[in-house]
C-alpha positions as a printed NumPy array, in Angstrom:
array([[  0.055,   0.096,   0.162],
       [  1.352,   3.068,  -1.066],
       [  1.7  ,   6.016,   1.854],
       [  0.202,   9.699,   0.55 ],
       [  2.816,  11.704,   1.507],
       [  0.488,  15.035,   0.473],
       [ -0.911,  15.568,   4.078],
       [ -2.728,  18.436,   4.843],
       [ -0.871,  21.083,   6.751],
       [ -3.135,  24.2  ,   7.621],
       [ -5.906,  25.983,   9.551],
       [ -9.264,  25.346,  10.586],
       [-11.04 ,  28.443,   9.924],
       [-14.85 ,  28.752,  11.687],
       [-17.621,  30.752,  10.813],
       [-20.843,  31.403,  13.215],
       [-24.476,  31.955,  11.303],
       [-25.81 ,  33.575,  14.217],
       [-29.401,  33.719,  14.009],
       [-31.577,  36.42 ,  16.185],
       [-35.135,  37.211,  15.325],
       [-35.263,  35.888,  12.158],
       [-31.958,  37.862,  11.204],
       [-28.546,  36.797,  10.598],
       [-25.125,  38.615,  11.168],
       [-22.775,  39.409,   8.663],
       [-19.459,  41.524,   9.218],
       [-16.451,  42.983,   6.602],
       [-13.196,  42.892,   7.799],
       [-10.651,  45.392,   8.005],
       [-10.278,  46.44 ,   4.231],
       [-12.412,  43.939,   2.694],
       [-14.989,  44.351,   0.157],
       [-16.926,  41.575,   0.651],
       [-18.99 ,  40.083,   3.464],
       [-18.644,  37.059,   5.566],
       [-20.35 ,  35.435,   8.532],
       [-18.095,  36.034,  11.857],
       [-15.669,  33.807,  13.276],
       [-11.824,  32.816,  13.197],
       [ -9.373,  30.451,  13.554],
       [ -9.001,  27.266,  15.603],
       [ -6.166,  27.637,  17.952],
       [ -4.242,  24.444,  19.237],
       [ -5.659,  22.79 ,  21.932],
       [ -8.983,  24.245,  21.666],
       [-12.264,  22.301,  20.928],
       [-13.832,  23.576,  18.015],
       [-17.008,  24.834,  19.885],
       [-15.194,  26.428,  22.4  ],
       [-13.149,  27.943,  19.734],
       [-16.105,  29.732,  17.861],
       [-17.645,  30.718,  20.949],
       [-14.238,  32.64 ,  22.071],
       [-13.955,  34.405,  18.574],
       [-17.243,  35.488,  18.725],
       [-16.7  ,  37.135,  21.905],
       [-13.517,  38.547,  21.468],
       [-14.613,  40.222,  18.099],
       [-18.138,  41.154,  18.644],
       [-18.879,  41.047,  22.325],
       [-21.682,  38.397,  21.884],
       [-22.348,  35.18 ,  24.284],
       [-23.598,  32.531,  21.374],
       [-25.17 ,  29.568,  22.363],
       [-26.694,  26.335,  20.712],
       [-23.71 ,  25.82 ,  18.71 ],
       [-24.387,  23.258,  15.97 ],
       [-21.846,  22.188,  13.074],
       [-23.794,  23.196,   9.917],
       [-21.005,  22.755,   7.05 ],
       [-17.693,  21.166,   6.959],
       [-15.509,  21.173,   4.129],
       [-12.059,  22.215,   2.577],
       [-11.33 ,  25.293,   1.405],
       [ -8.853,  27.542,  -0.098],
       [ -8.165,  30.717,   2.085],
       [ -6.727,  33.213,  -0.448],
       [ -5.214,  35.853,   2.267],
       [ -2.847,  33.509,   3.131],
       [ -2.66 ,  31.405,   0.453],
       [ -3.078,  28.177,   1.971],
       [ -5.646,  25.138,   2.161],
       [ -8.038,  25.084,   5.064],
       [-10.638,  23.13 ,   6.837],
       [-13.877,  25.158,   6.984],
       [-16.306,  24.789,   9.472],
       [-19.948,  27.017,   9.679],
       [-22.041,  26.71 ,  12.993],
       [-25.402,  27.488,  13.605],
       [-26.026,  29.532,  16.933],
       [-28.24 ,  31.769,  18.435],
       [-27.713,  34.768,  21.174],
       [-29.823,  36.804,  23.805],
       [-28.829,  40.017,  22.821],
       [-28.084,  42.356,  19.911],
       [-25.707,  44.642,  21.791],
       [-22.535,  44.131,  19.958],
       [-19.154,  45.32 ,  21.155],
       [-17.284,  45.448,  18.417],
       [-13.586,  44.658,  18.034],
       [-12.719,  47.403,  15.505],
       [ -8.98 ,  46.046,  14.51 ],
       [-11.11 ,  43.124,  13.104],
       [-14.537,  44.017,  12.291],
       [-14.855,  47.197,   9.956],
       [-18.523,  47.106,   9.301],
       [-21.532,  44.627,  10.254],
       [-25.068,  44.3  ,   9.96 ],
       [-28.029,  41.924,  10.609],
       [-29.934,  40.589,   7.219],
       [-33.194,  38.95 ,   6.915],
       [-32.193,  35.749,   5.409],
       [-33.581,  36.089,   1.887],
       [-31.516,  39.173,   1.524],
       [-28.273,  36.968,   2.073],
       [-28.689,  36.512,  -1.609],
       [-27.653,  40.115,  -2.668],
       [-24.381,  40.31 ,  -0.566],
       [-21.085,  39.456,  -1.759],
       [-19.166,  37.239,   0.057],
       [-15.82 ,  35.282,   0.32 ],
       [-16.163,  31.974,  -1.397],
       [-16.542,  29.814,   1.86 ],
       [-19.007,  31.984,   2.887],
       [-20.95 ,  31.993,  -0.197],
       [-21.314,  28.391,  -0.081],
       [-22.87 ,  28.514,   3.28 ],
       [-25.254,  31.226,   2.112],
       [-26.322,  29.204,  -0.824],
       [-27.006,  26.436,   1.572],
       [-28.947,  28.662,   3.816],
       [-31.245,  29.856,   0.894],
       [-32.162,  26.261,  -0.166]])
């Protein structure tokens, strides 16, 4: 049996589909021209669900709950020029009061699900958007 020498070496990117009052939170990162779901990278030693909860708290000041995997797939992160595993979670929050980290998020908005189709998004988030609209 041949051993495959091309092993995955990369990042795990995680995004939260935060649903509140029938709307979904989307953000634009600093200098980005397209939208994405909020999230961040899995750190070494973290459990994935703990990581997305931490990232959302750090960047948006929100406590998310009911975190459930929605979509997991390989993707390519163009900014770092590397392959990654992409995980999207559905989740909820009890408040709409955001405390934005201005070094991470340039703009944010709550949009009704049907309005997602009009937002330009990064490729990995666009695939999630399409799944949400189906």
